[in-house]
C-alpha positions as CSV (number, residue, x, y, z in Angstrom):
1,M,0.0,0.0,0.0
2,L,2.8,2.4,0.9
3,R,4.6,1.5,-2.4
4,R,1.4,2.3,-4.3
5,T,1.0,5.6,-2.5
6,G,4.6,6.6,-3.1
7,Y,4.3,5.7,-6.8
8,A,1.2,7.8,-7.1
9,V,2.9,10.8,-5.5
10,V,5.8,10.5,-7.8
11,V,3.6,10.3,-10.9
12,F,1.6,13.3,-9.7
13,L,4.7,15.4,-9.2
14,V,6.1,14.4,-12.6
15,V,2.8,15.3,-14.3
16,A,2.6,18.6,-12.4
17,F,6.2,19.5,-13.3
18,A,5.6,18.7,-17.0
19,T,2.4,20.7,-17.1
20,N,4.1,23.7,-15.5
21,V,7.0,23.5,-18.0
22,F,4.6,23.2,-20.9
23,A,2.6,26.2,-19.6
24,Q,5.8,28.3,-19.4
25,G,7.1,27.3,-22.8
26,T,3.9,27.8,-24.8
27,S,1.8,30.8,-25.4
28,A,-1.5,28.8,-25.5
29,K,-1.5,28.0,-21.8
30,V,-1.2,31.6,-20.7
31,D,-4.3,33.7,-20.3
32,Y,-2.8,37.0,-21.4
33,P,-3.7,39.8,-21.6
34,K,-6.6,40.2,-19.3
35,K,-6.4,43.9,-18.6
36,P,-5.0,47.1,-20.2
37,I,-1.3,47.4,-20.8
38,N,0.6,50.5,-19.6
39,T,3.0,51.7,-22.2
40,L,5.8,53.9,-20.8
41,I,7.1,56.5,-23.2
42,G,10.3,58.2,-22.2
43,F,9.8,61.3,-24.4
44,A,7.3,64.1,-24.7
45,P,4.2,63.6,-27.0
46,G,4.9,64.2,-30.7
47,G,8.3,62.5,-30.9
48,G,9.5,59.4,-32.7
49,S,8.3,57.1,-29.9
50,D,4.8,58.7,-30.0
51,V,4.7,58.2,-33.8
52,M,5.6,54.5,-33.4
53,I,3.0,53.7,-30.8
54,S,0.4,55.6,-32.8
55,M,1.2,53.5,-35.9
56,V,0.9,50.1,-34.2
57,R,-1.5,50.8,-31.3
58,P,-4.9,50.4,-33.0
59,H,-3.8,47.2,-34.8
60,L,-2.1,45.8,-31.7
61,E,-5.1,46.4,-29.5
62,K,-7.2,44.5,-32.0
63,A,-4.7,41.6,-32.2
64,L,-4.4,41.3,-28.4
65,K,-8.0,42.2,-27.6
66,T,-6.9,44.8,-25.0
67,T,-6.1,48.5,-24.8
68,F,-2.7,50.2,-24.5
69,V,-2.5,53.1,-22.1
70,P,0.3,55.6,-23.0
71,V,2.1,56.9,-19.9
72,Y,4.5,59.7,-20.8
73,K,7.7,59.9,-18.6
74,P,9.9,62.4,-20.4
75,G,13.3,63.4,-19.2
76,S,16.9,62.3,-18.9
77,G,17.0,60.8,-22.4
78,S,14.3,58.2,-21.4
79,D,16.0,57.2,-18.2
80,I,12.9,58.0,-16.1
81,A,10.8,55.5,-18.1
82,L,13.6,52.9,-18.2
83,M,14.2,53.2,-14.5
84,E,10.5,52.7,-13.8
85,L,10.3,49.6,-16.1
86,S,13.3,48.1,-14.3
87,T,11.4,48.1,-11.0
88,S,8.0,47.1,-12.5
89,K,6.3,43.8,-11.9
90,P,7.2,41.3,-14.6
91,D,3.7,40.4,-15.6
92,G,3.4,41.8,-19.1
93,Y,1.2,44.7,-18.1
94,T,4.0,47.3,-18.1
95,V,6.0,47.8,-21.3
96,V,8.3,50.6,-22.5
97,I,9.1,52.0,-25.9
98,S,12.8,51.1,-26.0
99,C,14.9,53.3,-28.2
100,T,18.4,53.1,-29.4
101,P,21.0,54.4,-28.7
102,Q,19.4,55.4,-25.4
103,V,19.2,51.6,-24.7
104,P,21.9,50.5,-24.3
105,I,24.3,53.5,-24.0
106,N,22.5,55.5,-21.3
107,A,23.2,52.9,-18.6
108,Y,26.9,53.2,-19.4
109,V,27.3,56.9,-20.1
110,R,25.0,58.2,-17.4
111,E,25.7,55.5,-14.8
112,A,21.9,55.2,-14.5
113,G,20.3,53.1,-11.8
114,Y,19.6,50.2,-14.2
115,K,21.4,47.8,-16.5
116,I,20.4,46.4,-19.9
117,S,20.2,43.1,-18.1
118,D,17.2,44.5,-16.2
119,F,15.1,44.3,-19.4
120,A,13.6,41.7,-21.6
121,F,13.7,42.9,-25.2
122,V,10.5,41.8,-26.8
123,A,10.1,43.1,-30.3
124,N,11.6,45.8,-32.4
125,V,9.2,47.7,-34.7
126,V,11.1,50.4,-36.6
127,T,14.7,51.1,-37.4
128,D,14.9,54.7,-38.7
129,P,18.1,54.8,-40.7
130,G,20.6,57.6,-40.4
131,I,20.9,59.9,-43.4
132,F,23.4,62.6,-44.4
133,V,21.6,65.7,-45.6
134,V,22.5,69.2,-46.9
135,R,20.3,72.1,-47.9
136,A,19.3,72.3,-51.5
137,E,21.6,75.2,-52.3
138,S,24.7,73.5,-50.8
139,P,27.9,73.3,-52.8
140,Y,28.3,69.7,-51.6
141,K,26.7,67.5,-54.2
142,T,28.1,64.2,-53.1
143,I,29.8,62.5,-50.2
144,A,33.0,62.7,-52.1
145,D,32.7,66.5,-52.1
146,V,32.2,66.4,-48.3
147,I,35.2,64.2,-47.7
148,K,37.4,66.3,-50.0
149,A,36.4,69.5,-48.1
150,A,37.0,67.8,-44.7
151,K,40.4,66.7,-45.7
152,E,41.4,70.1,-47.1
153,K,40.4,71.8,-43.9
154,P,40.1,69.3,-41.1
155,G,37.6,70.1,-38.3
156,T,35.9,73.0,-40.1
157,L,33.1,71.3,-42.0
158,S,30.2,71.5,-39.6
159,V,27.6,68.7,-39.2
160,G,24.6,69.0,-37.0
161,V,23.5,66.1,-34.8
162,S,20.5,65.7,-32.5
163,S,22.5,65.2,-29.3
164,A,25.6,63.8,-27.7
165,P,25.4,60.9,-27.3
166,G,22.8,60.1,-29.9
167,D,22.7,57.8,-33.0
168,D,23.6,60.8,-35.2
169,W,26.6,61.6,-33.0
170,F,27.8,58.1,-33.0
171,A,27.2,57.8,-36.8
172,M,29.4,60.9,-37.6
173,H,32.3,59.5,-35.5
174,M,31.9,56.2,-37.4
175,F,32.0,58.3,-40.6
176,E,35.2,60.1,-39.5
177,G,36.8,56.7,-38.8
178,A,35.7,55.1,-42.0
179,A,36.7,58.0,-44.3
180,Q,39.8,59.1,-42.2
181,I,38.5,62.7,-41.8
182,K,37.8,65.2,-39.1
183,L,34.5,66.9,-38.9
184,N,33.1,69.7,-36.7
185,I,30.3,67.7,-35.0
186,V,27.7,70.1,-33.6
187,P,25.1,68.7,-31.1
188,F,21.7,70.3,-30.9
189,S,18.7,69.8,-28.6
190,G,16.9,67.4,-30.9
191,D,16.4,66.2,-34.5
192,G,14.3,69.3,-35.5
193,P,16.8,72.0,-34.5
194,S,19.6,70.0,-36.3
195,W,18.0,69.8,-39.7
196,Q,16.6,73.4,-39.3
197,A,20.1,74.6,-38.7
198,A,21.2,72.9,-41.9
199,L,18.3,74.4,-43.9
200,A,19.1,77.9,-42.6
201,G,22.8,77.4,-43.5
202,H,24.0,77.6,-39.9
203,V,25.8,74.2,-40.3
204,D,27.1,72.7,-43.6
205,A,25.1,69.5,-43.2
206,T,23.1,67.4,-40.8
207,S,23.1,63.8,-39.8
208,N,19.5,62.9,-39.1
209,N,16.9,60.1,-39.4
210,L,15.1,59.4,-42.6
211,S,11.5,59.8,-41.2
212,I,12.5,63.1,-39.6
213,V,13.7,64.9,-42.8
214,Y,11.5,63.0,-45.3
215,A,9.0,65.8,-45.8
216,Q,11.8,68.3,-46.4
217,L,13.5,65.9,-48.9
218,R,10.2,65.5,-50.8
219,A,9.7,69.3,-50.8
220,G,13.2,69.8,-52.3
221,K,14.4,71.9,-49.5
222,L,17.0,69.4,-48.3
223,R,19.1,67.0,-50.3
224,A,20.2,63.5,-49.2
225,L,23.8,62.6,-50.1
226,A,23.9,59.1,-48.5
227,I,21.9,56.8,-46.3
228,M,23.4,54.6,-43.4
229,T,21.8,51.3,-44.3
230,D,23.2,47.9,-45.7
231,Q,21.1,48.3,-48.8
232,R,19.3,51.2,-50.4
233,S,16.0,52.2,-48.9
234,P,12.8,51.5,-51.0
235,I,11.6,54.9,-49.6
236,I,14.4,56.8,-51.3
237,P,16.0,54.3,-53.8
238,D,18.1,56.9,-55.6
239,V,20.1,57.7,-52.6
240,P,23.3,55.6,-52.3
241,T,24.5,53.9,-49.1
242,F,27.7,54.7,-47.4
243,K,28.6,51.0,-47.6
244,E,28.3,50.9,-51.4
245,M,30.7,53.9,-51.6
246,G,33.3,51.9,-49.5
247,Y,32.6,53.3,-46.0
248,N,31.7,50.3,-43.9
249,F,29.2,51.5,-41.3
250,A,25.5,51.7,-40.7
251,S,23.4,53.5,-38.2
252,G,19.9,54.3,-37.2
253,S,17.5,54.8,-34.4
254,S,15.4,51.8,-33.4
255,R,12.2,51.7,-31.4
256,G,10.5,48.6,-30.0
257,F,8.9,47.1,-27.0
258,S,10.6,45.9,-23.8
259,M,9.4,44.4,-20.6
260,P,11.1,43.9,-17.2
261,K,13.5,40.9,-16.8
262,N,11.9,37.7,-15.6
263,T,8.7,38.3,-17.5
264,P,7.5,34.8,-18.4
265,K,8.6,33.6,-21.9
266,A,5.0,32.7,-22.8
267,I,3.9,36.3,-22.3
268,I,6.8,37.7,-24.3
269,D,6.0,35.3,-27.1
270,I,2.3,36.3,-27.2
271,F,3.2,40.0,-27.3
272,A,6.0,39.5,-29.9
273,G,3.7,37.3,-32.0
274,A,1.0,40.0,-32.0
275,V,3.5,42.6,-33.1
276,K,4.8,40.4,-35.9
277,Q,1.2,39.6,-37.0
278,V,0.4,43.3,-37.2
279,M,3.5,44.3,-39.1
280,N,3.0,41.5,-41.7
281,T,-0.3,42.7,-42.8
282,E,-0.5,44.4,-46.3
283,E,-2.4,47.3,-44.7
284,F,0.3,48.1,-42.3
285,K,3.1,47.7,-44.9
286,A,1.3,50.1,-47.2
287,I,0.9,52.7,-44.5
288,A,4.5,52.3,-43.4
289,L,5.8,52.9,-47.0
290,K,3.5,55.9,-47.5
291,T,4.6,57.6,-44.3
292,A,8.3,56.8,-44.6
293,F,8.0,54.5,-41.5
294,P,11.0,52.1,-41.9
295,S,9.5,48.9,-40.5
296,D,12.0,46.4,-39.0
297,Y,10.5,43.6,-37.0
298,Q,12.8,41.7,-34.8
299,G,11.7,39.0,-32.4
300,P,12.9,38.5,-28.8
301,E,16.2,36.7,-29.6
302,E,17.1,38.9,-32.6
303,Y,16.2,42.1,-30.8
304,T,18.2,41.1,-27.7
305,A,21.2,40.3,-29.9
306,Y,20.9,43.6,-31.7
307,I,20.9,45.6,-28.5
308,K,24.0,43.7,-27.2
309,K,25.8,44.3,-30.5
310,L,25.1,48.0,-30.3
311,D,26.5,48.0,-26.8
312,T,29.8,46.7,-28.1
313,I,29.9,49.3,-30.9
314,Y,28.9,52.4,-28.8
315,R,31.0,51.9,-25.7
316,P,34.4,52.2,-27.3
317,L,33.2,55.2,-29.4
318,W,32.0,57.0,-26.2
319,D,35.3,56.1,-24.4
320,K,37.2,57.6,-27.4
321,Y,35.2,60.7,-28.2
322,G,32.6,61.3,-25.5
323,K,35.1,61.7,-22.7
324,S,37.4,64.0,-24.6
325,P,37.7,67.7,-23.7
326,D,36.2,68.7,-27.0
327,A,33.1,66.6,-26.4
328,A,32.7,68.0,-22.9
329,A,32.9,71.5,-24.3
330,K,30.1,70.8,-26.7
Protein backbone atom coordinates (compact mmCIF):
# COMPACT_ATOMS: atom_id res chain seq x y z
CA MET A 1 0.00 0.00 0.00
CA LEU A 2 2.84 2.37 0.89
CA ARG A 3 4.59 1.55 -2.36
CA ARG A 4 1.44 2.34 -4.35
CA THR A 5 0.97 5.62 -2.49
CA GLY A 6 4.58 6.63 -3.08
CA TYR A 7 4.33 5.73 -6.75
CA ALA A 8 1.17 7.80 -7.10
CA VAL A 9 2.86 10.79 -5.49
CA VAL A 10 5.83 10.53 -7.84
CA VAL A 11 3.55 10.29 -10.86
CA PHE A 12 1.58 13.31 -9.65
CA LEU A 13 4.75 15.40 -9.20
CA VAL A 14 6.11 14.43 -12.62
CA VAL A 15 2.84 15.32 -14.34
CA ALA A 16 2.59 18.60 -12.41
CA PHE A 17 6.16 19.53 -13.32
CA ALA A 18 5.64 18.69 -16.99
CA THR A 19 2.40 20.69 -17.08
CA ASN A 20 4.13 23.68 -15.52
CA VAL A 21 7.03 23.54 -17.98
CA PHE A 22 4.59 23.22 -20.87
CA ALA A 23 2.63 26.21 -19.63
CA GLN A 24 5.76 28.34 -19.36
CA GLY A 25 7.09 27.31 -22.76
CA THR A 26 3.94 27.79 -24.82
CA SER A 27 1.77 30.80 -25.37
CA ALA A 28 -1.46 28.75 -25.55
CA LYS A 29 -1.51 27.97 -21.83
CA VAL A 30 -1.25 31.58 -20.67
CA ASP A 31 -4.34 33.74 -20.29
CA TYR A 32 -2.77 37.03 -21.42
CA PRO A 33 -3.66 39.81 -21.61
CA LYS A 34 -6.59 40.15 -19.26
CA LYS A 35 -6.39 43.91 -18.63
CA PRO A 36 -5.00 47.11 -20.22
CA ILE A 37 -1.25 47.38 -20.81
CA ASN A 38 0.56 50.47 -19.56
CA THR A 39 3.02 51.73 -22.18
CA LEU A 40 5.84 53.88 -20.80
CA ILE A 41 7.13 56.52 -23.24
CA GLY A 42 10.34 58.24 -22.21
CA PHE A 43 9.84 61.34 -24.35
CA ALA A 44 7.26 64.10 -24.71
CA PRO A 45 4.24 63.60 -27.00
CA GLY A 46 4.92 64.19 -30.69
CA GLY A 47 8.34 62.51 -30.90
CA GLY A 48 9.46 59.36 -32.69
CA SER A 49 8.28 57.07 -29.89
CA ASP A 50 4.85 58.66 -30.00
CA VAL A 51 4.68 58.21 -33.77
CA MET A 52 5.64 54.55 -33.42
CA ILE A 53 3.01 53.68 -30.83
CA SER A 54 0.39 55.64 -32.78
CA MET A 55 1.15 53.54 -35.85
CA VAL A 56 0.89 50.13 -34.21
CA ARG A 57 -1.46 50.75 -31.29
CA PRO A 58 -4.89 50.37 -32.98
CA HIS A 59 -3.79 47.21 -34.79
CA LEU A 60 -2.07 45.75 -31.72
CA GLU A 61 -5.11 46.42 -29.53
CA LYS A 62 -7.22 44.47 -32.00
CA ALA A 63 -4.73 41.59 -32.16
CA LEU A 64 -4.35 41.31 -28.37
CA LYS A 65 -7.97 42.24 -27.57
CA THR A 66 -6.95 44.83 -24.99
CA THR A 67 -6.09 48.52 -24.76
CA PHE A 68 -2.74 50.24 -24.49
CA VAL A 69 -2.49 53.14 -22.07
CA PRO A 70 0.28 55.62 -23.05
CA VAL A 71 2.14 56.86 -19.94
CA TYR A 72 4.52 59.71 -20.76
CA LYS A 73 7.66 59.87 -18.61
CA PRO A 74 9.86 62.41 -20.44
CA GLY A 75 13.28 63.41 -19.21
CA SER A 76 16.91 62.34 -18.92
CA GLY A 77 17.01 60.76 -22.36
CA SER A 78 14.26 58.23 -21.43
CA ASP A 79 16.05 57.24 -18.18
CA ILE A 80 12.94 57.98 -16.09
CA ALA A 81 10.83 55.54 -18.10
CA LEU A 82 13.56 52.91 -18.23
CA MET A 83 14.17 53.15 -14.50
CA GLU A 84 10.46 52.67 -13.81
CA LEU A 85 10.33 49.64 -16.08
CA SER A 86 13.34 48.06 -14.34
CA THR A 87 11.42 48.05 -11.03
CA SER A 88 8.00 47.11 -12.47
CA LYS A 89 6.28 43.80 -11.90
CA PRO A 90 7.24 41.32 -14.64
CA ASP A 91 3.68 40.38 -15.56
CA GLY A 92 3.41 41.81 -19.09
CA TYR A 93 1.23 44.74 -18.10
CA THR A 94 4.00 47.35 -18.12
CA VAL A 95 6.03 47.80 -21.29
CA VAL A 96 8.33 50.56 -22.49
CA ILE A 97 9.06 51.97 -25.91
CA SER A 98 12.76 51.11 -25.95
CA CYS A 99 14.87 53.31 -28.24
CA THR A 100 18.43 53.12 -29.43
CA PRO A 101 20.97 54.41 -28.72
CA GLN A 102 19.41 55.37 -25.36
CA VAL A 103 19.24 51.64 -24.75
CA PRO A 104 21.95 50.47 -24.26
CA ILE A 105 24.30 53.45 -23.98
CA ASN A 106 22.52 55.49 -21.28
CA ALA A 107 23.18 52.87 -18.63
CA TYR A 108 26.89 53.16 -19.42
CA VAL A 109 27.28 56.89 -20.11
CA ARG A 110 25.00 58.20 -17.40
CA GLU A 111 25.70 55.48 -14.84
CA ALA A 112 21.94 55.17 -14.45
CA GLY A 113 20.31 53.05 -11.78
CA TYR A 114 19.55 50.23 -14.20
CA LYS A 115 21.43 47.85 -16.51
CA ILE A 116 20.41 46.44 -19.88
CA SER A 117 20.22 43.07 -18.13
CA ASP A 118 17.21 44.48 -16.21
CA PHE A 119 15.12 44.30 -19.39
CA ALA A 120 13.55 41.67 -21.61
CA PHE A 121 13.71 42.91 -25.19
CA VAL A 122 10.47 41.75 -26.77
CA ALA A 123 10.07 43.10 -30.30
CA ASN A 124 11.60 45.81 -32.44
CA VAL A 125 9.18 47.72 -34.66
CA VAL A 126 11.13 50.36 -36.56
CA THR A 127 14.74 51.14 -37.36
CA ASP A 128 14.87 54.68 -38.69
CA PRO A 129 18.10 54.84 -40.72
CA GLY A 130 20.62 57.60 -40.44
CA ILE A 131 20.93 59.90 -43.43
CA PHE A 132 23.44 62.60 -44.36
CA VAL A 133 21.64 65.70 -45.62
CA VAL A 134 22.53 69.18 -46.91
CA ARG A 135 20.35 72.13 -47.90
CA ALA A 136 19.28 72.26 -51.54
CA GLU A 137 21.64 75.16 -52.33
CA SER A 138 24.67 73.48 -50.76
CA PRO A 139 27.87 73.31 -52.83
CA TYR A 140 28.32 69.73 -51.63
CA LYS A 141 26.66 67.52 -54.22
CA THR A 142 28.11 64.17 -53.14
CA ILE A 143 29.76 62.50 -50.17
CA ALA A 144 33.01 62.69 -52.14
CA ASP A 145 32.67 66.49 -52.08
CA VAL A 146 32.19 66.41 -48.30
CA ILE A 147 35.21 64.19 -47.74
CA LYS A 148 37.39 66.34 -50.00
CA ALA A 149 36.42 69.50 -48.11
CA ALA A 150 36.97 67.82 -44.75
CA LYS A 151 40.44 66.68 -45.74
CA GLU A 152 41.42 70.08 -47.10
CA LYS A 153 40.40 71.85 -43.87
CA PRO A 154 40.10 69.28 -41.05
CA GLY A 155 37.59 70.07 -38.31
CA THR A 156 35.89 72.95 -40.10
CA LEU A 157 33.06 71.31 -42.04
CA SER A 158 30.15 71.47 -39.58
CA VAL A 159 27.60 68.69 -39.25
CA GLY A 160 24.61 69.02 -36.95
CA VAL A 161 23.48 66.07 -34.83
CA SER A 162 20.50 65.68 -32.52
CA SER A 163 22.46 65.20 -29.30
CA ALA A 164 25.61 63.81 -27.72
CA PRO A 165 25.41 60.92 -27.32
CA GLY A 166 22.79 60.09 -29.92
CA ASP A 167 22.66 57.82 -32.96
CA ASP A 168 23.60 60.76 -35.22
CA TRP A 169 26.57 61.65 -32.99
CA PHE A 170 27.83 58.06 -33.03
CA ALA A 171 27.24 57.83 -36.79
CA MET A 172 29.38 60.86 -37.56
CA HIS A 173 32.25 59.51 -35.49
CA MET A 174 31.94 56.23 -37.40
CA PHE A 175 32.00 58.26 -40.64
CA GLU A 176 35.16 60.05 -39.47
CA GLY A 177 36.84 56.73 -38.80
CA ALA A 178 35.74 55.10 -42.04
CA ALA A 179 36.74 58.05 -44.26
CA GLN A 180 39.78 59.13 -42.20
CA ILE A 181 38.52 62.69 -41.84
CA LYS A 182 37.84 65.19 -39.05
CA LEU A 183 34.46 66.93 -38.89
CA ASN A 184 33.10 69.68 -36.67
CA ILE A 185 30.26 67.72 -35.05
CA VAL A 186 27.70 70.13 -33.57
CA PRO A 187 25.14 68.68 -31.09
CA PHE A 188 21.68 70.29 -30.94
CA SER A 189 18.73 69.78 -28.60
CA GLY A 190 16.95 67.41 -30.94
CA ASP A 191 16.41 66.25 -34.52
CA GLY A 192 14.34 69.27 -35.53
CA PRO A 193 16.85 71.96 -34.49
CA SER A 194 19.60 70.02 -36.26
CA TRP A 195 17.98 69.84 -39.70
CA GLN A 196 16.58 73.35 -39.33
CA ALA A 197 20.11 74.65 -38.74
CA ALA A 198 21.24 72.92 -41.94
CA LEU A 199 18.29 74.36 -43.86
CA ALA A 200 19.15 77.85 -42.61
CA GLY A 201 22.81 77.44 -43.47
CA HIS A 202 24.03 77.60 -39.87
CA VAL A 203 25.78 74.25 -40.34
CA ASP A 204 27.06 72.69 -43.55
CA ALA A 205 25.10 69.46 -43.17
CA THR A 206 23.05 67.40 -40.75
CA SER A 207 23.12 63.75 -39.77
CA ASN A 208 19.52 62.86 -39.07
CA ASN A 209 16.94 60.08 -39.41
CA LEU A 210 15.06 59.43 -42.62
CA SER A 211 11.55 59.83 -41.24
CA ILE A 212 12.48 63.15 -39.59
CA VAL A 213 13.66 64.86 -42.78
CA TYR A 214 11.55 62.97 -45.33
CA ALA A 215 9.03 65.80 -45.79
CA GLN A 216 11.84 68.31 -46.44
CA LEU A 217 13.46 65.94 -48.92
CA ARG A 218 10.20 65.53 -50.82
CA ALA A 219 9.70 69.31 -50.82
CA GLY A 220 13.17 69.76 -52.33
CA LYS A 221 14.41 71.92 -49.45
CA LEU A 222 17.00 69.39 -48.29
CA ARG A 223 19.09 66.98 -50.35
CA ALA A 224 20.24 63.55 -49.19
CA LEU A 225 23.80 62.56 -50.07
CA ALA A 226 23.94 59.11 -48.47
CA ILE A 227 21.95 56.77 -46.25
CA MET A 228 23.38 54.61 -43.45
CA THR A 229 21.82 51.26 -44.32
CA ASP A 230 23.16 47.94 -45.65
CA GLN A 231 21.10 48.30 -48.82
CA ARG A 232 19.31 51.22 -50.42
CA SER A 233 16.00 52.20 -48.90
CA PRO A 234 12.84 51.55 -50.97
CA ILE A 235 11.58 54.88 -49.62
CA ILE A 236 14.39 56.85 -51.34
CA PRO A 237 15.96 54.32 -53.75
CA ASP A 238 18.05 56.91 -55.63
CA VAL A 239 20.15 57.74 -52.56
CA PRO A 240 23.33 55.64 -52.26
CA THR A 241 24.46 53.93 -49.07
CA PHE A 242 27.74 54.73 -47.35
CA LYS A 243 28.63 51.04 -47.65
CA GLU A 244 28.31 50.93 -51.43
CA MET A 245 30.74 53.88 -51.56
CA GLY A 246 33.26 51.93 -49.51
CA TYR A 247 32.57 53.29 -46.01
CA ASN A 248 31.67 50.27 -43.94
CA PHE A 249 29.23 51.46 -41.31
CA ALA A 250 25.50 51.66 -40.75
CA SER A 251 23.44 53.54 -38.21
CA GLY A 252 19.90 54.34 -37.21
CA SER A 253 17.47 54.79 -34.35
CA SER A 254 15.40 51.77 -33.42
CA ARG A 255 12.19 51.68 -31.43
CA GLY A 256 10.51 48.62 -30.03
CA PHE A 257 8.86 47.09 -26.98
CA SER A 258 10.60 45.86 -23.84
CA MET A 259 9.42 44.40 -20.55
CA PRO A 260 11.07 43.86 -17.16
CA LYS A 261 13.46 40.94 -16.83
CA ASN A 262 11.92 37.69 -15.56
CA THR A 263 8.73 38.31 -17.53
CA PRO A 264 7.50 34.78 -18.44
CA LYS A 265 8.59 33.65 -21.87
CA ALA A 266 5.03 32.70 -22.78
CA ILE A 267 3.89 36.30 -22.26
CA ILE A 268 6.82 37.66 -24.26
CA ASP A 269 6.02 35.25 -27.09
CA ILE A 270 2.34 36.25 -27.17
CA PHE A 271 3.21 39.95 -27.31
CA ALA A 272 5.96 39.53 -29.90
CA GLY A 273 3.71 37.30 -32.01
CA ALA A 274 1.02 39.96 -32.05
CA VAL A 275 3.53 42.64 -33.12
CA LYS A 276 4.76 40.38 -35.93
CA GLN A 277 1.20 39.62 -37.02
CA VAL A 278 0.35 43.32 -37.22
CA MET A 279 3.49 44.26 -39.13
CA ASN A 280 3.03 41.46 -41.65
CA THR A 281 -0.34 42.72 -42.84
CA GLU A 282 -0.46 44.38 -46.25
CA GLU A 283 -2.42 47.26 -44.73
CA PHE A 284 0.34 48.08 -42.26
CA LYS A 285 3.08 47.68 -44.89
CA ALA A 286 1.30 50.10 -47.22
CA ILE A 287 0.86 52.72 -44.48
CA ALA A 288 4.51 52.33 -43.42
CA LEU A 289 5.80 52.88 -46.95
CA LYS A 290 3.53 55.87 -47.53
CA THR A 291 4.60 57.59 -44.30
CA ALA A 292 8.32 56.75 -44.56
CA PHE A 293 8.05 54.51 -41.51
CA PRO A 294 11.01 52.10 -41.87
CA SER A 295 9.51 48.88 -40.46
CA ASP A 296 12.00 46.42 -39.02
CA TYR A 297 10.45 43.59 -37.03
CA GLN A 298 12.84 41.71 -34.77
CA GLY A 299 11.65 39.02 -32.39
CA PRO A 300 12.92 38.54 -28.82
CA GLU A 301 16.16 36.71 -29.62
CA GLU A 302 17.11 38.87 -32.60
CA TYR A 303 16.19 42.09 -30.79
CA THR A 304 18.23 41.12 -27.72
CA ALA A 305 21.25 40.26 -29.87
CA TYR A 306 20.88 43.58 -31.71
CA ILE A 307 20.92 45.59 -28.46
CA LYS A 308 23.97 43.71 -27.20
CA LYS A 309 25.76 44.29 -30.50
CA LEU A 310 25.08 48.03 -30.31
CA ASP A 311 26.47 48.03 -26.79
CA THR A 312 29.81 46.70 -28.07
CA ILE A 313 29.86 49.34 -30.86
CA TYR A 314 28.85 52.37 -28.81
CA ARG A 315 30.96 51.89 -25.68
CA PRO A 316 34.38 52.24 -27.34
CA LEU A 317 33.16 55.21 -29.39
CA TRP A 318 32.00 56.96 -26.23
CA ASP A 319 35.25 56.13 -24.45
CA LYS A 320 37.20 57.59 -27.36
CA TYR A 321 35.16 60.67 -28.22
CA GLY A 322 32.60 61.29 -25.50
CA LYS A 323 35.10 61.67 -22.68
CA SER A 324 37.39 64.00 -24.58
CA PRO A 325 37.72 67.71 -23.66
CA ASP A 326 36.23 68.67 -27.03
CA ALA A 327 33.09 66.59 -26.41
CA ALA A 328 32.72 67.98 -22.91
CA ALA A 329 32.93 71.51 -24.25
CA LYS A 330 30.09 70.82 -26.66
